[in-house]
Biopython code that builds the backbone (N, CA, C, O; Angstrom):
import numpy as np
from Bio.PDB.StructureBuilder import StructureBuilder

atoms = [
    (1, "UNK", "N", (158.456, -132.891, 104.599)),
    (1, "UNK", "CA", (158.221, -133.696, 103.420)),
    (1, "UNK", "C", (159.583, -134.195, 102.914)),
    (1, "UNK", "O", (160.540, -133.423, 102.853)),
    (2, "UNK", "N", (159.671, -135.456, 102.560)),
    (2, "UNK", "CA", (160.937, -135.974, 102.034)),
    (2, "UNK", "C", (161.336, -135.255, 100.740)),
    (2, "UNK", "O", (160.469, -134.922, 99.932)),
    (3, "UNK", "N", (162.632, -135.013, 100.534)),
    (3, "UNK", "CA", (163.088, -134.263, 99.353)),
    (3, "UNK", "C", (162.566, -134.820, 98.028)),
    (3, "UNK", "O", (162.234, -134.048, 97.129)),
    (4, "UNK", "N", (162.489, -136.139, 97.893)),
    (4, "UNK", "CA", (162.018, -136.727, 96.646)),
    (4, "UNK", "C", (160.563, -136.348, 96.373)),
    (4, "UNK", "O", (160.209, -135.986, 95.252)),
    (5, "UNK", "N", (159.722, -136.434, 97.412)),
    (5, "UNK", "CA", (158.310, -136.062, 97.246)),
    (5, "UNK", "C", (158.157, -134.568, 96.994)),
    (5, "UNK", "O", (157.303, -134.151, 96.212)),
    (6, "UNK", "N", (158.975, -133.770, 97.648)),
    (6, "UNK", "CA", (158.947, -132.326, 97.428)),
    (6, "UNK", "C", (159.274, -132.011, 95.972)),
    (6, "UNK", "O", (158.616, -131.180, 95.346)),
    (7, "UNK", "N", (160.280, -132.671, 95.446)),
    (7, "UNK", "CA", (160.664, -132.464, 94.045)),
    (7, "UNK", "C", (159.540, -132.875, 93.102)),
    (7, "UNK", "O", (159.252, -132.171, 92.134)),
    (8, "UNK", "N", (158.906, -134.009, 93.379)),
    (8, "UNK", "CA", (157.786, -134.458, 92.540)),
    (8, "UNK", "C", (156.612, -133.488, 92.610)),
    (8, "UNK", "O", (155.977, -133.198, 91.596)),
    (9, "UNK", "N", (156.328, -132.992, 93.805)),
    (9, "UNK", "CA", (155.222, -132.045, 93.972)),
    (9, "UNK", "C", (155.502, -130.739, 93.230)),
    (9, "UNK", "O", (154.602, -130.175, 92.607)),
    (10, "UNK", "N", (156.731, -130.263, 93.292)),
    (10, "UNK", "CA", (157.098, -129.040, 92.562)),
    (10, "UNK", "C", (156.941, -129.270, 91.058)),
    (10, "UNK", "O", (156.421, -128.410, 90.347)),
    (11, "UNK", "N", (157.386, -130.422, 90.582)),
    (11, "UNK", "CA", (157.267, -130.735, 89.155)),
    (11, "UNK", "C", (155.798, -130.828, 88.731)),
    (11, "UNK", "O", (155.422, -130.318, 87.676)),
    (12, "UNK", "N", (154.978, -131.474, 89.549)),
    (12, "UNK", "CA", (153.559, -131.619, 89.221)),
    (12, "UNK", "C", (152.861, -130.262, 89.174)),
    (12, "UNK", "O", (152.088, -129.981, 88.259)),
    (13, "UNK", "N", (153.145, -129.427, 90.173)),
    (13, "UNK", "CA", (152.514, -128.100, 90.187)),
    (13, "UNK", "C", (153.074, -127.214, 89.084)),
    (13, "UNK", "O", (152.368, -126.347, 88.567)),
    (14, "UNK", "N", (154.334, -127.422, 88.721)),
    (14, "UNK", "CA", (154.892, -126.693, 87.585)),
    (14, "UNK", "C", (154.143, -127.026, 86.313)),
    (14, "UNK", "O", (153.878, -126.147, 85.494)),
    (15, "UNK", "N", (153.799, -128.300, 86.144)),
    (15, "UNK", "CA", (153.007, -128.706, 84.984)),
    (15, "UNK", "C", (151.626, -128.080, 84.994)),
    (15, "UNK", "O", (151.136, -127.638, 83.955)),
    (16, "UNK", "N", (150.994, -128.037, 86.159)),
    (16, "UNK", "CA", (149.679, -127.388, 86.260)),
    (16, "UNK", "C", (149.773, -125.890, 85.971)),
    (16, "UNK", "O", (148.886, -125.311, 85.344)),
    (17, "UNK", "N", (150.856, -125.275, 86.435)),
    (17, "UNK", "CA", (151.065, -123.859, 86.143)),
    (17, "UNK", "C", (151.223, -123.615, 84.655)),
    (17, "UNK", "O", (150.715, -122.625, 84.129)),
    (18, "UNK", "N", (151.924, -124.512, 83.970)),
    (18, "UNK", "CA", (152.105, -124.376, 82.516)),
    (18, "UNK", "C", (150.777, -124.530, 81.784)),
    (18, "UNK", "O", (150.516, -123.819, 80.813)),
    (19, "UNK", "N", (149.938, -125.456, 82.243)),
    (19, "UNK", "CA", (148.609, -125.628, 81.643)),
    (19, "UNK", "C", (147.761, -124.382, 81.885)),
    (19, "UNK", "O", (147.047, -123.926, 80.992)),
    (20, "UNK", "N", (147.845, -123.838, 83.088)),
    (20, "UNK", "CA", (147.109, -122.600, 83.392)),
    (20, "UNK", "C", (147.594, -121.459, 82.505)),
    (20, "UNK", "O", (146.791, -120.667, 82.011)),
    (21, "UNK", "N", (148.914, -121.375, 82.304)),
    (21, "UNK", "CA", (149.466, -120.325, 81.444)),
    (21, "UNK", "C", (148.918, -120.453, 80.028)),
    (21, "UNK", "O", (148.493, -119.460, 79.437)),
    (22, "UNK", "N", (148.925, -121.655, 79.483)),
    (22, "UNK", "CA", (148.423, -121.878, 78.128)),
    (22, "UNK", "C", (146.949, -121.489, 78.031)),
    (22, "UNK", "O", (146.535, -120.843, 77.069)),
    (23, "UNK", "N", (146.166, -121.883, 79.024)),
    (23, "UNK", "CA", (144.730, -121.598, 79.016)),
    (23, "UNK", "C", (144.470, -120.092, 79.085)),
    (23, "UNK", "O", (143.675, -119.560, 78.310)),
    (24, "UNK", "N", (145.134, -119.417, 80.002)),
    (24, "UNK", "CA", (144.960, -117.967, 80.136)),
    (24, "UNK", "C", (145.437, -117.264, 78.872)),
    (24, "UNK", "O", (144.757, -116.370, 78.367)),
    (25, "UNK", "N", (146.593, -117.657, 78.359)),
    (25, "UNK", "CA", (147.152, -117.064, 77.151)),
    (25, "UNK", "C", (146.185, -117.201, 75.984)),
    (25, "UNK", "O", (145.953, -116.236, 75.255)),
    (26, "UNK", "N", (145.627, -118.373, 75.803)),
    (26, "UNK", "CA", (144.696, -118.621, 74.695)),
    (26, "UNK", "C", (143.454, -117.747, 74.801)),
    (26, "UNK", "O", (142.985, -117.198, 73.804)),
    (27, "UNK", "N", (142.927, -117.621, 76.009)),
    (27, "UNK", "CA", (141.708, -116.839, 76.201)),
    (27, "UNK", "C", (141.951, -115.341, 75.968)),
    (27, "UNK", "O", (141.128, -114.664, 75.352)),
    (28, "UNK", "N", (143.062, -114.841, 76.453)),
    (28, "UNK", "CA", (143.356, -113.416, 76.255)),
    (28, "UNK", "C", (143.606, -113.133, 74.783)),
    (28, "UNK", "O", (143.127, -112.126, 74.260)),
    (29, "UNK", "N", (144.350, -114.005, 74.104)),
    (29, "UNK", "CA", (144.657, -113.777, 72.683)),
    (29, "UNK", "C", (143.414, -113.795, 71.810)),
    (29, "UNK", "O", (143.391, -113.154, 70.760)),
    (30, "UNK", "N", (142.385, -114.516, 72.222)),
    (30, "UNK", "CA", (141.121, -114.507, 71.473)),
    (30, "UNK", "C", (140.443, -113.151, 71.535)),
    (30, "UNK", "O", (139.810, -112.721, 70.571)),
    (31, "UNK", "N", (140.575, -112.483, 72.660)),
    (31, "UNK", "CA", (139.877, -111.225, 72.884)),
    (31, "UNK", "C", (140.712, -109.991, 72.594)),
    (31, "UNK", "O", (140.154, -108.915, 72.376)),
    (32, "UNK", "N", (142.031, -110.114, 72.584)),
    (32, "UNK", "CA", (142.907, -108.944, 72.505)),
    (32, "UNK", "C", (143.915, -109.120, 71.392)),
    (32, "UNK", "O", (144.681, -110.083, 71.375)),
    (33, "UNK", "N", (143.909, -108.186, 70.469)),
    (33, "UNK", "CA", (144.872, -108.224, 69.370)),
    (33, "UNK", "C", (145.457, -106.818, 69.190)),
    (33, "UNK", "O", (144.793, -105.917, 68.677)),
    (34, "UNK", "N", (146.693, -106.654, 69.618)),
    (34, "UNK", "CA", (147.371, -105.368, 69.484)),
    (34, "UNK", "C", (148.877, -105.612, 69.509)),
    (34, "UNK", "O", (149.329, -106.732, 69.749)),
    (35, "UNK", "N", (149.638, -104.567, 69.262)),
    (35, "UNK", "CA", (151.100, -104.683, 69.218)),
    (35, "UNK", "C", (151.691, -104.989, 70.595)),
    (35, "UNK", "O", (152.700, -105.686, 70.701)),
    (36, "UNK", "N", (151.065, -104.471, 71.635)),
    (36, "UNK", "CA", (151.583, -104.673, 72.993)),
    (36, "UNK", "C", (151.253, -106.092, 73.447)),
    (36, "UNK", "O", (150.080, -106.464, 73.468)),
    (37, "UNK", "N", (152.259, -106.898, 73.812)),
    (37, "UNK", "CA", (152.036, -108.302, 74.190)),
    (37, "UNK", "C", (151.439, -108.441, 75.593)),
    (37, "UNK", "O", (152.146, -108.736, 76.556)),
    (38, "UNK", "N", (150.146, -108.224, 75.686)),
    (38, "UNK", "CA", (149.453, -108.177, 76.975)),
    (38, "UNK", "C", (149.384, -109.528, 77.683)),
    (38, "UNK", "O", (149.439, -109.583, 78.911)),
    (39, "UNK", "N", (149.264, -110.615, 76.926)),
    (39, "UNK", "CA", (149.020, -111.905, 77.571)),
    (39, "UNK", "C", (150.133, -112.297, 78.541)),
    (39, "UNK", "O", (149.847, -112.680, 79.675)),
    (40, "UNK", "N", (151.374, -112.211, 78.125)),
    (40, "UNK", "CA", (152.487, -112.600, 78.990)),
    (40, "UNK", "C", (152.569, -111.687, 80.202)),
    (40, "UNK", "O", (152.855, -112.144, 81.309)),
    (41, "UNK", "N", (152.322, -110.407, 80.000)),
    (41, "UNK", "CA", (152.358, -109.468, 81.114)),
    (41, "UNK", "C", (151.291, -109.815, 82.154)),
    (41, "UNK", "O", (151.580, -109.839, 83.350)),
    (42, "UNK", "N", (150.081, -110.081, 81.713)),
    (42, "UNK", "CA", (148.994, -110.418, 82.641)),
    (42, "UNK", "C", (149.330, -111.698, 83.413)),
    (42, "UNK", "O", (149.131, -111.773, 84.626)),
    (43, "UNK", "N", (149.837, -112.692, 82.702)),
    (43, "UNK", "CA", (150.198, -113.952, 83.345)),
    (43, "UNK", "C", (151.309, -113.736, 84.370)),
    (43, "UNK", "O", (151.239, -114.276, 85.475)),
    (44, "UNK", "N", (152.321, -112.964, 84.027)),
    (44, "UNK", "CA", (153.417, -112.700, 84.961)),
    (44, "UNK", "C", (152.957, -111.863, 86.147)),
    (44, "UNK", "O", (153.467, -112.021, 87.256)),
    (45, "UNK", "N", (151.992, -110.971, 85.918)),
    (45, "UNK", "CA", (151.423, -110.203, 87.019)),
    (45, "UNK", "C", (150.716, -111.138, 88.000)),
    (45, "UNK", "O", (150.890, -111.018, 89.213)),
    (46, "UNK", "N", (149.923, -112.063, 87.473)),
    (46, "UNK", "CA", (149.199, -113.012, 88.319)),
    (46, "UNK", "C", (150.167, -113.896, 89.100)),
    (46, "UNK", "O", (150.003, -114.091, 90.304)),
    (47, "UNK", "N", (151.169, -114.424, 88.419)),
    (47, "UNK", "CA", (152.150, -115.291, 89.085)),
    (47, "UNK", "C", (152.907, -114.530, 90.171)),
    (47, "UNK", "O", (153.163, -115.074, 91.245)),
    (48, "UNK", "N", (153.261, -113.288, 89.900)),
    (48, "UNK", "CA", (153.973, -112.478, 90.891)),
    (48, "UNK", "C", (153.098, -112.178, 92.098)),
    (48, "UNK", "O", (153.557, -112.242, 93.238)),
    (49, "UNK", "N", (151.838, -111.852, 91.844)),
    (49, "UNK", "CA", (150.900, -111.608, 92.942)),
    (49, "UNK", "C", (150.781, -112.844, 93.823)),
    (49, "UNK", "O", (150.860, -112.755, 95.048)),
    (50, "UNK", "N", (150.589, -114.002, 93.185)),
    (50, "UNK", "CA", (150.455, -115.244, 93.944)),
    (50, "UNK", "C", (151.723, -115.567, 94.726)),
    (50, "UNK", "O", (151.646, -116.001, 95.875)),
    (51, "UNK", "N", (152.886, -115.361, 94.118)),
    (51, "UNK", "CA", (154.154, -115.636, 94.810)),
    (51, "UNK", "C", (154.282, -114.751, 96.052)),
    (51, "UNK", "O", (154.700, -115.225, 97.108)),
    (52, "UNK", "N", (153.927, -113.478, 95.933)),
    (52, "UNK", "CA", (153.948, -112.578, 97.086)),
    (52, "UNK", "C", (152.963, -113.019, 98.157)),
    (52, "UNK", "O", (153.269, -112.970, 99.348)),
    (53, "UNK", "N", (151.792, -113.445, 97.736)),
    (53, "UNK", "CA", (150.773, -113.937, 98.658)),
    (53, "UNK", "C", (151.265, -115.184, 99.402)),
    (53, "UNK", "O", (151.107, -115.286, 100.619)),
    (54, "UNK", "N", (151.857, -116.124, 98.674)),
    (54, "UNK", "CA", (152.349, -117.351, 99.299)),
    (54, "UNK", "C", (153.493, -117.063, 100.276)),
    (54, "UNK", "O", (153.581, -117.695, 101.329)),
    (55, "UNK", "N", (154.363, -116.120, 99.936)),
    (55, "UNK", "CA", (155.445, -115.745, 100.850)),
    (55, "UNK", "C", (154.877, -115.184, 102.147)),
    (55, "UNK", "O", (155.298, -115.569, 103.238)),
    (56, "UNK", "N", (153.921, -114.275, 102.020)),
    (56, "UNK", "CA", (153.329, -113.673, 103.216)),
    (56, "UNK", "C", (152.593, -114.712, 104.050)),
    (56, "UNK", "O", (152.652, -114.672, 105.279)),
    (57, "UNK", "N", (151.901, -115.641, 103.397)),
    (57, "UNK", "CA", (151.190, -116.693, 104.127)),
    (57, "UNK", "C", (152.182, -117.588, 104.870)),
    (57, "UNK", "O", (151.921, -118.010, 105.996)),
    (58, "UNK", "N", (153.294, -117.868, 104.249)),
    (58, "UNK", "CA", (154.325, -118.677, 104.895)),
    (58, "UNK", "C", (154.901, -117.952, 106.106)),
    (58, "UNK", "O", (155.083, -118.551, 107.166)),
    (59, "UNK", "N", (155.185, -116.676, 105.949)),
    (59, "UNK", "CA", (155.728, -115.888, 107.060)),
    (59, "UNK", "C", (154.721, -115.737, 108.197)),
    (59, "UNK", "O", (155.101, -115.638, 109.364)),
    (60, "UNK", "N", (153.421, -115.721, 107.844)),
    (60, "UNK", "CA", (152.380, -115.592, 108.864)),
    (60, "UNK", "C", (152.088, -116.921, 109.549)),
    (60, "UNK", "O", (151.345, -116.973, 110.530)),
    (61, "UNK", "N", (152.671, -117.988, 109.032)),
    (61, "UNK", "CA", (152.465, -119.298, 109.640)),
    (61, "UNK", "C", (151.236, -120.035, 109.144)),
    (61, "UNK", "O", (150.889, -121.081, 109.693)),
    (62, "UNK", "N", (150.569, -119.524, 108.124)),
    (62, "UNK", "CA", (149.374, -120.185, 107.595)),
    (62, "UNK", "C", (149.689, -121.120, 106.431)),
    (62, "UNK", "O", (148.799, -121.788, 105.904)),
    (63, "UNK", "N", (150.946, -121.163, 106.038)),
    (63, "UNK", "CA", (151.382, -122.020, 104.929)),
    (63, "UNK", "C", (152.768, -122.545, 105.286)),
    (63, "UNK", "O", (153.663, -121.764, 105.609)),
    (64, "UNK", "N", (152.950, -123.849, 105.230)),
    (64, "UNK", "CA", (154.262, -124.406, 105.575)),
    (64, "UNK", "C", (155.295, -124.020, 104.519)),
    (64, "UNK", "O", (154.950, -123.670, 103.390)),
    (65, "UNK", "N", (156.547, -124.089, 104.902)),
    (65, "UNK", "CA", (157.623, -123.766, 103.970)),
    (65, "UNK", "C", (157.615, -124.668, 102.747)),
    (65, "UNK", "O", (157.863, -124.202, 101.636)),
    (66, "UNK", "N", (157.330, -125.961, 102.936)),
    (66, "UNK", "CA", (157.279, -126.885, 101.797)),
    (66, "UNK", "C", (156.133, -126.549, 100.849)),
    (66, "UNK", "O", (156.302, -126.565, 99.630)),
    (67, "UNK", "N", (154.975, -126.246, 101.411)),
    (67, "UNK", "CA", (153.819, -125.907, 100.560)),
    (67, "UNK", "C", (154.080, -124.596, 99.827)),
    (67, "UNK", "O", (153.741, -124.460, 98.651)),
    (68, "UNK", "N", (154.685, -123.628, 100.524)),
    (68, "UNK", "CA", (155.054, -122.378, 99.845)),
    (68, "UNK", "C", (155.985, -122.662, 98.675)),
    (68, "UNK", "O", (155.808, -122.108, 97.590)),
    (69, "UNK", "N", (156.964, -123.512, 98.885)),
    (69, "UNK", "CA", (157.904, -123.867, 97.828)),
    (69, "UNK", "C", (157.190, -124.547, 96.666)),
    (69, "UNK", "O", (157.463, -124.245, 95.504)),
    (70, "UNK", "N", (156.284, -125.456, 96.975)),
    (70, "UNK", "CA", (155.531, -126.156, 95.932)),
    (70, "UNK", "C", (154.687, -125.172, 95.133)),
    (70, "UNK", "O", (154.658, -125.232, 93.904)),
    (71, "UNK", "N", (154.005, -124.272, 95.821)),
    (71, "UNK", "CA", (153.126, -123.315, 95.136)),
    (71, "UNK", "C", (153.905, -122.218, 94.413)),
    (71, "UNK", "O", (153.622, -121.915, 93.254)),
    (72, "UNK", "N", (154.881, -121.627, 95.095)),
    (72, "UNK", "CA", (155.612, -120.497, 94.505)),
    (72, "UNK", "C", (156.584, -120.957, 93.420)),
    (72, "UNK", "O", (156.599, -120.399, 92.323)),
    (73, "UNK", "N", (157.385, -121.960, 93.721)),
    (73, "UNK", "CA", (158.368, -122.430, 92.750)),
    (73, "UNK", "C", (157.707, -123.300, 91.687)),
    (73, "UNK", "O", (157.981, -123.157, 90.496)),
    (74, "UNK", "N", (156.828, -124.208, 92.132)),
    (74, "UNK", "CA", (156.169, -125.106, 91.199)),
    (74, "UNK", "C", (155.125, -124.401, 90.352)),
    (74, "UNK", "O", (155.339, -124.153, 89.165)),
    (75, "UNK", "N", (153.985, -124.078, 90.971)),
    (75, "UNK", "CA", (152.876, -123.509, 90.199)),
    (75, "UNK", "C", (153.219, -122.158, 89.591)),
    (75, "UNK", "O", (153.042, -121.952, 88.390)),
    (76, "UNK", "N", (153.713, -121.230, 90.418)),
    (76, "UNK", "CA", (154.022, -119.889, 89.892)),
    (76, "UNK", "C", (155.166, -119.930, 88.887)),
    (76, "UNK", "O", (155.177, -119.167, 87.921)),
    (77, "UNK", "N", (156.127, -120.821, 89.113)),
    (77, "UNK", "CA", (157.222, -120.978, 88.158)),
    (77, "UNK", "C", (156.737, -121.504, 86.825)),
    (77, "UNK", "O", (157.198, -121.061, 85.773)),
    (78, "UNK", "N", (155.798, -122.456, 86.861)),
    (78, "UNK", "CA", (155.226, -122.975, 85.620)),
    (78, "UNK", "C", (154.293, -121.980, 84.949)),
    (78, "UNK", "O", (154.172, -121.960, 83.724)),
    (79, "UNK", "N", (153.639, -121.163, 85.749)),
    (79, "UNK", "CA", (152.703, -120.170, 85.220)),
    (79, "UNK", "C", (153.431, -118.987, 84.582)),
    (79, "UNK", "O", (153.090, -118.565, 83.477)),
    (80, "UNK", "N", (154.418, -118.463, 85.271)),
    (80, "UNK", "CA", (155.101, -117.271, 84.763)),
    (80, "UNK", "C", (156.077, -117.640, 83.652)),
    (80, "UNK", "O", (156.493, -118.790, 83.515)),
    (81, "UNK", "N", (156.422, -116.645, 82.876)),
    (81, "UNK", "CA", (157.264, -116.938, 81.730)),
    (81, "UNK", "C", (158.095, -115.734, 81.325)),
    (81, "UNK", "O", (157.761, -115.003, 80.392)),
    (82, "UNK", "N", (159.179, -115.552, 82.046)),
    (82, "UNK", "CA", (160.068, -114.427, 81.762)),
    (82, "UNK", "C", (160.734, -114.578, 80.393)),
    (82, "UNK", "O", (160.947, -113.590, 79.690)),
    (83, "UNK", "N", (161.059, -115.813, 80.019)),
    (83, "UNK", "CA", (161.710, -116.019, 78.718)),
    (83, "UNK", "C", (160.793, -115.612, 77.569)),
    (83, "UNK", "O", (161.260, -115.044, 76.582)),
    (84, "UNK", "N", (159.505, -115.891, 77.683)),
    (84, "UNK", "CA", (158.564, -115.456, 76.646)),
    (84, "UNK", "C", (158.496, -113.942, 76.604)),
    (84, "UNK", "O", (158.444, -113.350, 75.526)),
    (85, "UNK", "N", (158.495, -113.319, 77.754)),
    (85, "UNK", "CA", (158.461, -111.854, 77.799)),
    (85, "UNK", "C", (159.682, -111.263, 77.091)),
    (85, "UNK", "O", (159.566, -110.282, 76.357)),
    (86, "UNK", "N", (160.844, -111.861, 77.312)),
    (86, "UNK", "CA", (162.058, -111.351, 76.667)),
    (86, "UNK", "C", (162.030, -111.595, 75.147)),
    (86, "UNK", "O", (162.533, -110.770, 74.385)),
    (87, "UNK", "N", (161.456, -112.702, 74.709)),
    (87, "UNK", "CA", (161.306, -112.935, 73.268)),
    (87, "UNK", "C", (160.341, -111.939, 72.651)),
    (87, "UNK", "O", (160.564, -111.478, 71.532)),
    (88, "UNK", "N", (159.285, -111.603, 73.354)),
    (88, "UNK", "CA", (158.340, -110.599, 72.855)),
    (88, "UNK", "C", (159.003, -109.231, 72.799)),
    (88, "UNK", "O", (158.774, -108.462, 71.866)),
    (89, "UNK", "N", (159.817, -108.932, 73.787)),
    (89, "UNK", "CA", (160.572, -107.682, 73.784)),
    (89, "UNK", "C", (161.518, -107.633, 72.586)),
    (89, "UNK", "O", (161.592, -106.622, 71.888)),
    (90, "UNK", "N", (162.228, -108.712, 72.356)),
    (90, "UNK", "CA", (163.131, -108.790, 71.212)),
    (90, "UNK", "C", (162.372, -108.624, 69.901)),
    (90, "UNK", "O", (162.851, -107.959, 68.982)),
    (91, "UNK", "N", (161.195, -109.225, 69.813)),
    (91, "UNK", "CA", (160.368, -109.072, 68.611)),
    (91, "UNK", "C", (159.998, -107.623, 68.355)),
    (91, "UNK", "O", (160.024, -107.171, 67.211)),
    (92, "UNK", "N", (159.656, -106.891, 69.405)),
    (92, "UNK", "CA", (159.332, -105.472, 69.255)),
    (92, "UNK", "C", (160.555, -104.685, 68.805)),
    (92, "UNK", "O", (160.443, -103.788, 67.969)),
    (93, "UNK", "N", (161.716, -105.013, 69.348)),
    (93, "UNK", "CA", (162.948, -104.326, 68.943)),
    (93, "UNK", "C", (163.307, -104.630, 67.488)),
    (93, "UNK", "O", (163.720, -103.738, 66.747)),
    (94, "UNK", "N", (163.149, -105.877, 67.087)),
    (94, "UNK", "CA", (163.495, -106.274, 65.714)),
    (94, "UNK", "C", (162.582, -105.609, 64.690)),
    (94, "UNK", "O", (163.005, -105.347, 63.564)),
    (95, "UNK", "N", (161.350, -105.338, 65.063)),
    (95, "UNK", "CA", (160.419, -104.668, 64.144)),
    (95, "UNK", "C", (160.425, -103.154, 64.350)),
    (95, "UNK", "O", (159.559, -102.441, 63.842)),
    (96, "UNK", "N", (161.407, -102.682, 65.099)),
    (96, "UNK", "CA", (161.632, -101.256, 65.345)),
    (96, "UNK", "C", (160.451, -100.556, 66.006)),
    (96, "UNK", "O", (160.190, -99.382, 65.741)),
    (97, "UNK", "N", (159.747, -101.271, 66.858)),
    (97, "UNK", "CA", (158.670, -100.691, 67.663)),
    (97, "UNK", "C", (159.279, -100.322, 69.012)),
    (97, "UNK", "O", (158.997, -100.944, 70.036)),
    (98, "UNK", "N", (160.109, -99.307, 68.982)),
    (98, "UNK", "CA", (160.899, -98.961, 70.159)),
    (98, "UNK", "C", (160.059, -98.462, 71.330)),
    (98, "UNK", "O", (160.376, -98.742, 72.487)),
    (99, "UNK", "N", (159.010, -97.739, 71.041)),
    (99, "UNK", "CA", (158.125, -97.271, 72.114)),
    (99, "UNK", "C", (157.437, -98.433, 72.807)),
    (99, "UNK", "O", (157.352, -98.477, 74.034)),
    (100, "UNK", "N", (156.945, -99.373, 72.009)),
    (100, "UNK", "CA", (156.307, -100.570, 72.568)),
    (100, "UNK", "C", (157.333, -101.363, 73.379)),
    (100, "UNK", "O", (157.033, -101.840, 74.473)),
    (101, "UNK", "N", (158.533, -101.498, 72.841)),
    (101, "UNK", "CA", (159.594, -102.244, 73.527)),
    (101, "UNK", "C", (159.935, -101.618, 74.872)),
    (101, "UNK", "O", (160.058, -102.327, 75.871)),
    (102, "UNK", "N", (160.088, -100.311, 74.908)),
    (102, "UNK", "CA", (160.419, -99.629, 76.157)),
    (102, "UNK", "C", (159.288, -99.758, 77.172)),
    (102, "UNK", "O", (159.526, -100.030, 78.348)),
    (103, "UNK", "N", (158.053, -99.561, 76.704)),
    (103, "UNK", "CA", (156.908, -99.686, 77.612)),
    (103, "UNK", "C", (156.796, -101.108, 78.143)),
    (103, "UNK", "O", (156.520, -101.319, 79.324)),
    (104, "UNK", "N", (157.011, -102.078, 77.268)),
    (104, "UNK", "CA", (156.903, -103.481, 77.677)),
    (104, "UNK", "C", (158.006, -103.870, 78.650)),
    (104, "UNK", "O", (157.753, -104.568, 79.632)),
    (105, "UNK", "N", (159.214, -103.425, 78.386)),
    (105, "UNK", "CA", (160.316, -103.711, 79.299)),
    (105, "UNK", "C", (160.022, -103.140, 80.686)),
    (105, "UNK", "O", (160.216, -103.811, 81.699)),
    (106, "UNK", "N", (159.561, -101.918, 80.714)),
    (106, "UNK", "CA", (159.218, -101.274, 81.984)),
    (106, "UNK", "C", (158.116, -102.063, 82.693)),
    (106, "UNK", "O", (158.200, -102.333, 83.891)),
    (107, "UNK", "N", (157.092, -102.424, 81.937)),
    (107, "UNK", "CA", (155.978, -103.167, 82.524)),
    (107, "UNK", "C", (156.406, -104.546, 83.007)),
    (107, "UNK", "O", (155.934, -105.010, 84.044)),
    (108, "UNK", "N", (157.295, -105.207, 82.269)),
    (108, "UNK", "CA", (157.737, -106.559, 82.635)),
    (108, "UNK", "C", (158.539, -106.577, 83.924)),
    (108, "UNK", "O", (158.584, -107.599, 84.609)),
    (109, "UNK", "N", (159.163, -105.479, 84.260)),
    (109, "UNK", "CA", (159.975, -105.428, 85.473)),
    (109, "UNK", "C", (159.193, -104.793, 86.620)),
    (109, "UNK", "O", (159.133, -105.355, 87.714)),
    (110, "UNK", "N", (158.604, -103.644, 86.381)),
    (110, "UNK", "CA", (157.977, -102.876, 87.451)),
    (110, "UNK", "C", (156.627, -103.460, 87.877)),
    (110, "UNK", "O", (156.369, -103.619, 89.070)),
    (111, "UNK", "N", (155.780, -103.775, 86.918)),
    (111, "UNK", "CA", (154.424, -104.207, 87.259)),
    (111, "UNK", "C", (154.408, -105.535, 88.016)),
    (111, "UNK", "O", (153.713, -105.622, 89.028)),
    (112, "UNK", "N", (155.137, -106.583, 87.586)),
    (112, "UNK", "CA", (155.133, -107.803, 88.391)),
    (112, "UNK", "C", (155.696, -107.594, 89.806)),
    (112, "UNK", "O", (155.233, -108.225, 90.756)),
    (113, "UNK", "N", (156.679, -106.721, 89.943)),
    (113, "UNK", "CA", (157.198, -106.417, 91.279)),
    (113, "UNK", "C", (156.104, -105.797, 92.144)),
    (113, "UNK", "O", (155.942, -106.169, 93.307)),
    (114, "UNK", "N", (155.359, -104.858, 91.581)),
    (114, "UNK", "CA", (154.259, -104.240, 92.324)),
    (114, "UNK", "C", (153.178, -105.267, 92.670)),
    (114, "UNK", "O", (152.577, -105.204, 93.742)),
    (115, "UNK", "N", (152.935, -106.211, 91.759)),
    (115, "UNK", "CA", (151.952, -107.266, 92.031)),
    (115, "UNK", "C", (152.412, -108.171, 93.169)),
    (115, "UNK", "O", (151.604, -108.564, 94.011)),
    (116, "UNK", "N", (153.691, -108.503, 93.204)),
    (116, "UNK", "CA", (154.225, -109.316, 94.287)),
    (116, "UNK", "C", (154.090, -108.567, 95.623)),
    (116, "UNK", "O", (153.712, -109.152, 96.637)),
    (117, "UNK", "N", (154.400, -107.290, 95.605)),
    (117, "UNK", "CA", (154.260, -106.476, 96.820)),
    (117, "UNK", "C", (152.814, -106.427, 97.255)),
    (117, "UNK", "O", (152.520, -106.536, 98.446)),
    (118, "UNK", "N", (151.896, -106.263, 96.298)),
    (118, "UNK", "CA", (150.471, -106.237, 96.624)),
    (118, "UNK", "C", (150.031, -107.578, 97.189)),
    (118, "UNK", "O", (149.329, -107.613, 98.199)),
    (119, "UNK", "N", (150.422, -108.678, 96.566)),
    (119, "UNK", "CA", (150.080, -109.995, 97.078)),
    (119, "UNK", "C", (150.577, -110.204, 98.494)),
    (119, "UNK", "O", (149.862, -110.745, 99.338)),
    (120, "UNK", "N", (151.795, -109.778, 98.751)),
    (120, "UNK", "CA", (152.390, -109.877, 100.078)),
    (120, "UNK", "C", (151.606, -109.033, 101.079)),
    (120, "UNK", "O", (151.359, -109.463, 102.206)),
    (121, "UNK", "N", (151.217, -107.829, 100.661)),
    (121, "UNK", "CA", (150.528, -106.910, 101.578)),
    (121, "UNK", "C", (149.114, -107.349, 101.919)),
    (121, "UNK", "O", (148.565, -106.922, 102.935)),
    (122, "UNK", "N", (148.518, -108.187, 101.093)),
    (122, "UNK", "CA", (147.176, -108.673, 101.362)),
    (122, "UNK", "C", (147.139, -109.457, 102.679)),
    (122, "UNK", "O", (146.165, -109.385, 103.428)),
    (123, "UNK", "N", (148.204, -110.197, 102.947)),
    (123, "UNK", "CA", (148.264, -111.024, 104.148)),
    (123, "UNK", "C", (148.831, -110.237, 105.331)),
    (123, "UNK", "O", (148.418, -110.455, 106.470)),
    (124, "UNK", "N", (149.766, -109.331, 105.076)),
    (124, "UNK", "CA", (150.412, -108.604, 106.170)),
    (124, "UNK", "C", (149.525, -107.572, 106.735)),
    (124, "UNK", "O", (149.913, -106.866, 107.666)),
]
sb = StructureBuilder()
sb.init_structure("model")
sb.init_model(0)
sb.init_chain("A")
sb.init_seg("    ")
for serial, (resi, resn, name, xyz) in enumerate(atoms, 1):
    if name == "N":
        sb.init_residue(resn, " ", resi, " ")
    sb.init_atom(name, np.array(xyz, "f"), 0.0, 1.0, " ", f" {name:<3s}", serial, name[0])
structure = sb.get_structure()
């Protein structure tokens, strides 16, 4: 794929990922109200799982490198939101909810990594 089209495809899928993030976030927030910021964690778990899945599919030859880049960098990049997770962590620290902050920090790092590994293992 020509670099210009690849860039446009990544941007387009990034926009779709952002719309998906907003939609998922809105639906979870309607149903869940607690101190622990679950919505961003769930979204990052999903994006990490998909990124692992796309990597494994690319390595298995069922997904081209360009399509993997479009899906993983574009869609998953637009879907996931590490900066929001860090702002939520900061909010917990500022309100002195140290237990929530520690649990959330752990979950933001460990759980998405496990999801990526799981996504990868589905194909392998």
